[in-house]
C-alpha positions in Angstrom: 0.0 0.0 0.0 2.8 2.4 0.9 4.6 1.6 -2.4 1.4 2.3 -4.3 0.9 5.7 -2.6 4.5 6.6 -3.4 4.0 5.7 -7.0 0.9 7.9 -7.2 2.7 10.8 -5.6 5.6 10.4 -8.0 3.2 10.4 -11.0 1.6 13.5 -9.6 5.0 15.2 -9.2 5.0 15.2 -5.4 8.4 14.3 -3.9 8.1 15.7 -0.4 5.7 14.4 2.3 2.3 16.1 2.6 2.3 19.1 4.9 6.0 19.7 4.4 7.3 23.3 4.5 7.0 25.2 1.2 10.2 25.2 -0.7 11.4 21.8 0.7 13.8 20.3 -1.9 13.6 16.5 -2.3 15.2 14.7 -5.2 13.1 12.3 -7.2 13.8 8.5 -6.7 15.9 7.2 -9.5 17.1 10.6 -10.6 20.4 10.8 -12.5 23.6 12.3 -11.2 24.0 15.9 -12.3 26.2 16.9 -15.2 26.9 20.6 -15.4 27.9 22.4 -18.7 28.3 26.1 -19.3 28.2 28.0 -22.6 29.1 31.7 -22.2 29.3 33.8 -25.3 29.1 37.2 -26.9 29.3 38.4 -30.5 33.1 37.7 -30.5 33.8 35.5 -27.5 32.8 31.9 -26.7 33.4 29.7 -23.7 32.1 26.1 -23.5 33.2 23.7 -20.9 32.0 21.0 -18.5 31.9 22.1 -14.8 32.8 19.7 -12.0 31.8 22.0 -9.2 29.2 24.7 -9.0 31.7 27.1 -7.5 33.6 27.2 -10.8 30.7 29.0 -12.4 31.2 32.1 -10.2 34.3 33.1 -12.0 32.5 33.1 -15.3 29.4 35.0 -14.4 29.3 38.6 -15.6 32.2 38.2 -18.1 30.0 37.5 -21.1 26.8 39.0 -22.4 25.0 35.6 -22.2 25.8 32.7 -19.8 23.9 29.4 -20.4 24.3 27.0 -17.5 22.7 23.6 -18.1 22.3 20.8 -15.5 21.5 17.3 -16.7 20.3 15.2 -13.7 18.6 16.2 -10.5 19.8 13.6 -8.0 22.0 16.0 -6.0 19.8 18.5 -4.1 22.9 20.4 -2.9 23.8 21.3 -6.5 20.3 22.7 -7.2 20.4 24.6 -3.9 23.8 26.1 -4.6 22.8 27.2 -8.1 19.7 28.7 -6.7 21.7 30.7 -4.2 24.2 31.8 -6.8 21.5 33.2 -9.2 19.1 34.3 -6.5 16.3 31.8 -7.4 13.3 31.4 -5.3 13.0 28.1 -3.4 9.4 27.5 -4.6 10.7 27.6 -8.1 13.5 25.2 -7.2 10.9 22.9 -5.6 9.1 22.9 -9.0 12.3 22.0 -10.7 12.7 18.8 -8.6 8.9 18.0 -8.8 9.3 16.8 -12.4 5.7 16.4 -13.3 4.9 20.1 -13.7 2.7 21.5 -16.5 4.2 23.9 -19.0 4.0 27.4 -17.5 5.7 30.8 -17.1 6.1 32.3 -13.7 7.4 35.8 -13.2 9.8 36.5 -10.3 11.7 39.6 -9.4 14.6 39.8 -11.9 13.9 36.6 -13.8 11.3 34.3 -15.4 10.7 30.7 -14.6 9.8 28.6 -17.6 8.6 25.0 -17.6 8.1 22.9 -20.8 7.7 19.2 -21.5 10.3 17.6 -23.8 9.9 14.3 -25.6 12.0 11.5 -24.3 13.6 9.0 -26.6 12.9 5.3 -25.8 10.7 2.4 -26.6 7.6 4.0 -25.0 6.6 7.6 -25.4 7.1 9.8 -22.4 8.0 13.4 -21.6 10.8 15.0 -19.6 10.5 18.3 -17.8 12.7 21.2 -18.9 13.0 24.0 -16.3 14.6 27.3 -17.3 15.4 30.5 -15.5 15.7 33.5 -17.8 17.5 36.5 -16.4 19.0 39.7 -17.7 22.3 38.0 -18.8 21.8 34.3 -18.0 19.8 31.3 -18.8 19.8 28.4 -16.3 18.2 25.1 -17.5 17.6 21.9 -15.6 16.9 18.5 -17.3 15.9 15.3 -15.7 18.6 13.1 -17.3 21.8 13.6 -19.4 21.6 13.4 -23.2 18.7 13.1 -25.5 17.7 16.8 -25.6 16.9 18.5 -28.9 19.3 21.4 -28.3 22.1 20.2 -30.6 21.2 22.6 -33.4 21.1 25.6 -31.0 24.6 24.7 -29.7 25.9 24.4 -33.2 24.5 27.8 -34.1 26.3 29.3 -31.0 29.6 27.6 -31.9 29.6 28.6 -35.6 27.8 32.0 -35.3 24.9 31.0 -37.4 21.9 33.3 -37.3 21.2 35.9 -34.7 21.9 33.9 -31.6 25.4 35.2 -30.9 24.4 38.8 -31.2 21.1 38.5 -29.2 20.5 38.1 -25.5 19.4 35.2 -23.3 15.8 35.7 -24.3 16.6 34.7 -27.8 18.4 31.7 -26.5 15.4 30.7 -24.5 13.3 31.1 -27.7 15.7 28.9 -29.6 15.4 26.1 -26.9 11.6 26.4 -26.9 11.6 26.2 -30.6 13.7 23.1 -30.6 11.4 21.5 -28.0 8.3 22.3 -30.1 9.8 21.2 -33.4 10.8 17.9 -31.8 7.0 17.0 -31.7 6.6 17.0 -35.5 8.5 13.8 -36.4 6.7 12.0 -33.6 3.3 13.1 -34.8 4.2 12.2 -38.4 5.0 8.7 -37.2 1.7 8.4 -35.3 -0.1 9.6 -38.5 1.5 6.8 -40.4 0.6 4.3 -37.7 -3.0 5.4 -37.8 -3.1 5.0 -41.5 -1.8 1.4 -41.2 -4.3 0.7 -38.4 -7.2 2.1 -40.5 -6.3 -0.4 -43.2 -6.3 -3.2 -40.7 -9.5 -2.3 -38.9 -11.5 -1.7 -42.1 -10.5 -4.9 -43.9 -10.7 -7.6 -41.1 -11.3 -8.0 -37.4 -7.9 -7.9 -35.8 -7.6 -7.8 -32.0 -3.9 -6.9 -32.3 -4.9 -3.8 -34.3 -7.3 -2.7 -31.5 -4.5 -3.1 -28.9 -2.2 -1.0 -31.0 -5.0 1.6 -31.4 -5.4 1.8 -27.7 -1.6 2.4 -27.3 -1.7 5.2 -29.9 -4.6 6.9 -28.2 -2.8 6.7 -24.9 0.3 8.2 -26.4 -1.7 11.0 -28.1 -3.2 11.8 -24.7 0.3 12.1 -23.3 1.2 14.5 -26.1 -2.0 16.5 -25.5 -1.2 16.9 -21.8 2.3 18.2 -22.7 1.4 20.6 -25.5 -1.9 22.2 -24.4 -0.3 24.0 -21.4 2.7 24.9 -23.6 0.5 27.0 -25.8 -0.5 29.2 -22.8 3.1 29.4 -21.7 4.4 30.6 -25.1 1.4 33.0 -25.3 2.4 34.4 -21.8 6.0 35.1 -23.1 4.5 36.7 -26.2 1.9 38.9 -24.6 3.1 39.8 -21.1 5.0 43.0 -20.7 8.3 41.8 -19.4 11.6 43.7 -19.9 13.4 40.4 -20.0 11.9 39.6 -23.5 13.0 42.0 -26.2 10.4 43.1 -28.8 12.5 41.5 -31.5 12.3 38.1 -29.8 8.5 38.4 -29.5 8.3 38.1 -33.3 10.0 34.7 -33.1 7.9 33.7 -30.2 4.8 34.4 -32.3 6.1 31.8 -34.8 6.6 29.4 -31.9 3.0 30.0 -30.9 1.8 29.2 -34.4 3.7 25.9 -34.3 2.2 24.9 -31.0 -1.3 25.6 -32.3 -0.5 23.5 -35.4 0.7 20.6 -33.2 -2.5 20.8 -31.1 -4.6 20.7 -34.2 -2.7 17.6 -35.4 -3.1 15.9 -32.0 -6.8 16.6 -31.9 -7.2 15.3 -35.5 -5.4 12.1 -34.7 -7.3 11.6 -31.5 -10.6 12.0 -33.4 -9.3 9.6 -36.1 -8.4 7.1 -33.4 -11.8 7.3 -31.8 -13.5 6.9 -35.2 -11.4 3.9 -36.0 -12.4 2.4 -32.7 -16.1 3.0 -33.5 -15.6 1.4 -37.0 -14.1 -1.6 -35.3 -16.9 -1.9 -32.8 -19.4 -1.5 -35.7 -17.6 -4.2 -37.7 -17.7 -6.6 -34.7 -21.4 -5.9 -34.2 -22.2 -6.3 -37.9 -20.1 -9.5 -38.0 -22.1 -10.8 -35.0 -25.4 -9.9 -36.6 -24.4 -11.8 -39.8 -23.6 -14.8 -37.7 -26.8 -14.6 -35.8 -28.7 -14.2 -39.1 -27.2 -17.3 -40.6 -27.8 -19.3 -37.4 -31.4 -18.0 -37.2 -32.1 -18.9 -40.9 -30.7 -22.4 -40.4 -32.7 -22.9 -37.3 -35.9 -21.6 -38.9 -35.4 -23.8 -42.0 -35.3 -26.9 -39.8 -38.1 -25.9 -37.5 -40.9 -27.4 -39.8 -39.0 -30.7 -40.0 -38.4 -30.7 -36.3 -42.2 -30.0 -35.8 -43.2 -32.9 -37.9 -40.6 -35.2 -36.3 -41.9 -34.2 -32.9 -45.5 -34.8 -33.8 -44.9 -38.3 -35.2 -42.5 -39.1 -32.4 -45.3 -38.9 -29.8 -46.4 -42.1 -28.1 -49.9 -42.5 -29.4 -51.6 -45.9 -29.9 -53.7 -46.0 -33.1 -55.4 -49.2 -31.8 -57.1 -47.3 -29.0 -58.7 -44.8 -31.3 -58.9 -44.0 -35.0 -57.8 -40.4 -34.2 -54.6 -41.5 -32.5 -52.3 -41.0 -35.5 -53.7 -43.3 -38.1 -50.6 -42.4 -40.3 -48.6 -44.7 -38.2 -50.3 -47.7 -39.8 -50.0 -46.3 -43.4 -48.0 -48.3 -45.9 -46.3 -45.1 -47.1 -46.3 -43.3 -43.8 -42.5 -42.8 -43.6 -42.1 -41.5 -47.2 -45.1 -39.2 -46.5 -43.5 -37.7 -43.4 -40.2 -37.2 -45.2 -41.8 -35.6 -48.2 -43.9 -33.4 -45.9 -40.7 -32.2 -44.2 -39.0 -31.5 -47.5 -42.1 -29.6 -48.8 -42.4 -27.4 -45.7 -38.6 -26.7 -45.8 -38.9 -25.8 -49.5 -41.8 -23.4 -48.8 -39.8 -21.8 -46.0 -36.8 -21.3 -48.4 -39.1 -19.8 -51.1 -40.5 -17.3 -48.6 -37.1 -16.3 -47.3 -35.8 -15.8 -50.8 -38.8 -13.6 -51.8 -38.2 -11.6 -48.7 -34.6 -11.1 -49.8 -33.2 -12.7 -46.6 -31.2 -15.2 -48.7 -29.8 -12.7 -51.2 -32.8 -12.9 -53.6 -35.2 -10.2 -54.7 -37.0 -8.4 -51.9 -40.6 -7.2 -52.0 -39.4 -3.6 -52.6 -37.4 -4.6 -55.7 -40.4 -6.7 -56.9 -42.6 -3.8 -56.4 -40.4 -1.7 -58.7 -40.9 -4.3 -61.5 -44.6 -4.8 -60.8 -47.7 -2.8 -61.8 -46.4 0.4 -60.2 -43.3 0.3 -62.4 -45.5 -0.5 -65.4 -47.6 2.5 -64.6 -44.6 4.8 -64.4 -43.4 3.4 -67.8 -46.8 4.0 -69.2 -46.8 7.5 -67.9 -43.4 8.1 -69.4 -44.6 6.7 -72.8 -47.6 9.0 -72.7 -45.4 12.0 -72.0 -43.2 11.1 -74.9 -46.2 10.8 -77.2 -47.5 14.1 -76.0 -44.2 15.8 -76.9 -44.2 14.2 -80.4 
């Protein structure tokens, strides 16, 4: 029971015990050891190195227009605490960093912005990883749950090779570049799910396949995970775009507007795929129902065809004695009684089949089709002939 409660708290992003003091920092179970890297740059200068101790960062702060400190792994609470003290970060924000199930958001603090986004994790199963970023006047501090696998490689390459505006812009543009990389990372995943839904549609509409239904459930679950990650991100990007903050330059807001458009497009794709998945599930259930109806129809027709024969066999199988009364089944003493019973069964079965075929229940012509070739259809033909003669 205790393990189950701990699992629910972990899924909800609660690391500390209920009732703990606000700002209590507790590492998540199974968190990775921290790896600290720093990229400090300006239009002409660039410094990139791995930092072993947080104290080494103090000698770099303030020497470059932009300092990007990245921490991969949140197992060491002392590292998070020391970085928070160095940059003057609020402990409530640091608590959200360690509570790694936060929704995407933007919180304004005095002198910096706290940004949370959900990144896609590479692996066999779809999952998201929390990216926590602190945007200040001349710094950007980011925290990731585990080393490697982030989509920030292109941004780092642009910094190293002076591509684009990133070396001449401030940390707000760097924050935009990272958010843009996180958002663009959703497109290949959604494209893959679109192809999977196309394959599942072909499987569901051609034959009843339980494996396809299981795969469809998995796709719907993953799309729900994507929806939970992206919907709050739209509001977070809109907050950066609309709020009047001196930390985000007007030139950067133009790029954030493009970010917002991408998030809206991703949300539209997710909703479209979720509706397609629900429609495919309805198609499968309808196919199962129709298949069951066809089976019941065949069984009902077969049972109905043999009902007259069963009735006759039941009647002549009763224990009546014709010697006691001339009304007690005199057919039992007939010379041709047995052929008579067999022929009667065949005749009643044939009559049943003829009736079923005229009704269209066996694939023959129904009464509605017969009515179209009957007197009504002749009357329509006659009316048409009369109209032709009137025209001539």
